[in-house]
C-alpha positions, -999 to 999 in steps of 0.1 A, spaced: -308 -108 103 -334 -92 83 -368 -110 80 -362 -120 45 -331 -140 53 -345 -159 86 -350 -186 62 -327 -197 36 -331 -227 11 -307 -244 -12 -321 -219 -38 -304 -193 -21 -270 -209 -28 -274 -200 -65 -281 -163 -58 -252 -156 -34 -223 -183 -35 -197 -186 -62 -207 -215 -81 -174 -236 -75 -199 -263 -57 -230 -280 -67 -244 -290 -29 -270 -315 -23 -305 -305 -26 -311 -304 11 -292 -285 39 -282 -303 69 -288 -283 101 -279 -308 130 -259 -336 136 -253 -359 165 -231 -390 166 -235 -404 131 -268 -392 121 -279 -357 107 -309 -340 104 -319 -316 74 -343 -287 74 -373 -307 70 -364 -327 98 -354 -359 76 -328 -379 94 -297 -393 75 -271 -417 85 -235 -400 77 -211 -422 60 -195 -392 44 -181 -374 75 -174 -341 59 -151 -358 34 -131 -379 61 -132 -349 86 -158 -357 113 -139 -383 128 -157 -383 161 -192 -377 147 -210 -346 153 -213 -327 184 -190 -353 204 -192 -340 241 -153 -341 244 -148 -316 216 -177 -294 224 -163 -292 260 -128 -284 247 -140 -257 220 -164 -238 250 -139 -241 276 -111 -223 254 -140 -201 237 -143 -186 273 -106 -180 277 -90 -169 245 -97 -171 208 -67 -155 193 -32 -138 198 -14 -144 165 21 -159 160 38 -129 176 26 -148 209 27 -185 214 -3 -202 232 -8 -230 255 -31 -252 235 -9 -251 204 20 -263 224 2 -291 243 -9 -303 207 26 -297 192 41 -321 222 11 -347 215 19 -350 179 56 -353 184 50 -380 214 29 -400 189 50 -398 159 85 -396 143 85 -360 145 104 -336 165 89 -304 154 54 -291 143 40 -263 121 5 -254 126 -19 -242 99 -54 -241 90 -63 -267 63 -45 -296 44 -38 -272 15 -17 -251 39 0 -279 55 12 -291 22 20 -256 9 43 -256 39 56 -290 35 65 -283 -5 82 -250 5 104 -267 33 114 -292 8 123 -267 -16 143 -243 8 161 -274 26 175 -289 -7 183 -252 -16 204 -246 16 220 -278 18 224 -288 -18 221 -256 -39 195 -238 -57 197 -266 -88 177 -292 -66 140 -280 -65 124 -308 -86 91 -321 -69 81 -359 -81 44 -367 -73 18 -392 -82 -6 -393 -110 -42 -387 -97 -28 -376 -67 -45 -346 -46 -27 -323 -26 -50 -289 -23 -62 -260 -42 -36 -237 -38 -16 -231 -70 13 -247 -59 -5 -277 -40 -28 -280 -71 2 -283 -94 18 -309 -74 -14 -326 -76 -15 -350 -105 -52 -342 -118 -47 -314 -147 -85 -309 -145 -78 -289 -113 -48 -271 -122 -52 -264 -161 -63 -227 -171 -51 -206 -140 -22 -193 -162 17 -206 -160 23 -235 -136 50 -236 -110 83 -253 -127 99 -283 -116 71 -307 -109 66 -339 -126 43 -371 -121 45 -408 -124 19 -435 -119 13 -446 -82 25 -479 -72 50 -480 -102 85 -481 -88 103 -486 -120 87 -451 -130 99 -434 -101 132 -450 -106 132 -435 -140 122 -400 -130 143 -396 -100 174 -378 -101 199 -353 -78 179 -326 -90 147 -341 -68 145 -322 -38 113 -344 -29 89 -372 -36 53 -365 -23 28 -393 -20 -4 -400 -1 1 -436 15 -37 -441 5 -45 -420 -25 -81 -405 -16 -95 -384 -42 -79 -404 -69 -101 -434 -60 -92 -447 -24 -62 -466 -37 -38 -478 -9 -1 -478 -18 19 -515 -20 41 -521 10 73 -528 -14 64 -496 -33 67 -473 -3 97 -493 10 112 -488 -27 103 -451 -25 122 -445 7 152 -462 -6 150 -439 -38 149 -409 -19 179 -416 5 199 -427 -27 193 -392 -42 192 -370 -8 155 -363 -17 128 -359 11 101 -381 14 68 -363 20 37 -383 29 4 -363 26 -18 -377 54 -45 -353 51 -72 -377 43 -56 -411 55 -42 -400 87 -53 -396 123 -70 -431 129 -86 -434 95 -63 -462 85 -67 -483 118 -33 -470 130 -27 -432 142 -12 -422 107 -12 -445 78 30 -447 76 27 -467 106 9 -494 87 40 -497 63 69 -491 86 82 -465 63 90 -432 80 86 -400 57 109 -370 64 79 -346 64 41 -358 72 12 -334 66 -22 -336 86 -56 -319 87 -92 -329 80 -98 -355 109 -70 -337 130 -97 -311 141 -126 -332 138 -146 -304 120 -127 -273 132 -102 -261 106 -65 -269 113 -36 -284 97 -1 -296 107 32 -303 91 54 -327 109 89 -331 104 125 -335 120 143 -309 138 172 -308 112 148 -301 85 127 -278 103 158 -256 111 154 -242 74 121 -228 81 140 -200 104 122 -168 116 106 -149 89 107 -176 57 71 -188 63 40 -180 83 0 -179 89 -21 -155 108 -48 -181 122 -24 -212 122 -21 -228 157 -49 -204 169 -62 -217 207 -93 -226 195 -84 -251 169 -53 -262 189 -75 -271 220 -102 -290 196 -73 -310 179 -54 -319 213 -90 -334 223 -93 -351 190 -60 -367 194 -65 -377 232 -97 -398 217 -84 -413 188 -51 -425 198 -61 -451 223 -61 -488 216 -98 -492 217 -105 -467 189 -76 -479 167 -86 -515 169 -124 -503 167 -115 -488 131 -101 -521 121 -131 -542 133 -154 -516 113 -134 -520 81 -142 -558 83 -180 -549 90 -181 -523 62 -162 -544 36 -181 -578 42 -215 -562 36 -204 -540 7 -187 -569 -11 -219 -589 -6 -238 -559 -19 -213 -556 -52 -219 -591 -57 -255 -597 -54 -264 -567 -78 -233 -567 -100 -221 -532 -91 -189 -530 -77 -158 -549 -92 -139 -542 -62 -140 -529 -26 -107 -515 -12 -89 -491 10 -74 -489 46 -93 -488 81 -126 -465 75 -113 -447 43 -131 -473 17 -138 -472 -20 -163 -493 -38 -149 -493 -74 -178 -495 -98 -184 -526 -124 -177 -520 -161 -217 -519 -166 -218 -489 -139 -188 -469 -152 -192 -433 -143 -225 -437 -121 -209 -427 -89 -226 -394 -88 -260 -413 -94 -254 -437 -69 -245 -409 -45 -278 -391 -52 -300 -424 -49 -280 -431 -14 -292 -396 -3 -328 -403 -12 -327 -433 10 -313 -413 40 -276 -421 37 -246 -398 29 -216 -415 10 -188 -394 -13 -174 -402 -45 -136 -403 -55 -139 -395 -92 -170 -410 -114 -160 -447 -107 -156 -449 -72 -182 -445 -45 -162 -434 -11 -170 -439 25 -152 -421 54 -173 -422 83 -169 -415 119 -143 -437 136 -165 -443 163 -197 -448 145 -216 -475 161 -223 -512 145 -260 -505 147 -253 -473 126 -233 -492 102 -257 -518 97 -287 -494 93 -268 -470 68 -258 -502 48 -291 -514 45 -304 -479 33 -274 -481 10 -285 -515 -4 -320 -502 -9 -306 -473 -33 -283 -498 -50 -315 -521 -59 -335 -491 -69 -305 -482 -92 -297 -516 -107 -337 -521 -113 -347 -484 -124 
């Protein structure tokens, strides 16, 4: 590296990066557990978790070991060959879920792209070319490719990129009557997040998901659950569908699946999977040995009674304190979510101020997220210590106090 680039700062971002992000003023350089240090050596508590990705915190020894061991063996061979870590990961996912077949990709968007293509191909093969319509939820989020962003129910992300993919419609979330009115024998799939993440951390209602499953069965439509954000232990069960006892036909996972290493997975049954026959879909890097080795280790750690029970206990610790903060300072009208995917919904007096609170929190040494301008989102490590929860929430309360007084 040349001398002038040895030290980079936040100002360099605006010189070299496409301006599609507006990152924070500080640059994190090191993390351990649920603590992060920036370039100046300032320590922050991480309640953001890399947007629900760093499920085991930073530099978890089991993950470091899995990655470095695999790094010394084999990085990449392509899908012209299979590899041992990918097969082991697939077995673990199948043993832990409803699934019988796995497709590995690099991200949530890619897992969803595969899921939506599979749903259309299955309907095309089994019922004919007329059955291609997809119904998704308003305010949903499924990725940034042209297909996934069109299925996502947020026009602000999909407008302005030319003609959209046809045959996609949106109905309000948690509204069974609306879905019943929209679904038909032309519907090939209904796509839902069991907990809407980017749309405001909004869990599905039990009766709603059960009703959706029934409507899909009546119309020969596949039920696709996007668990990219709410899956992999985040809800207190390994996958969120397990909280509802409603089984999808296709499930997508990413984010926490790799614990920070990019990977995505689409899970389905053998019967449905048969329709992605040789040559119909592919990926160069998907299922590479590095990602698969790390994800296998993540799954081993998370899919234990201790960790999953811990998520439920930590949920109560977070929500009790957030409710108290909300009441004391009049900032939140609701705290909602499942497990360690939580949303604090701003009260009317503080509408649209999520970014202000996020910045105030960072100034106090705690990293949080937003889920739209009205919701402060928390997606910390699933194994964050109680001490870090308490300290992080104390810092967050100071930020709230300053915002409300300032």
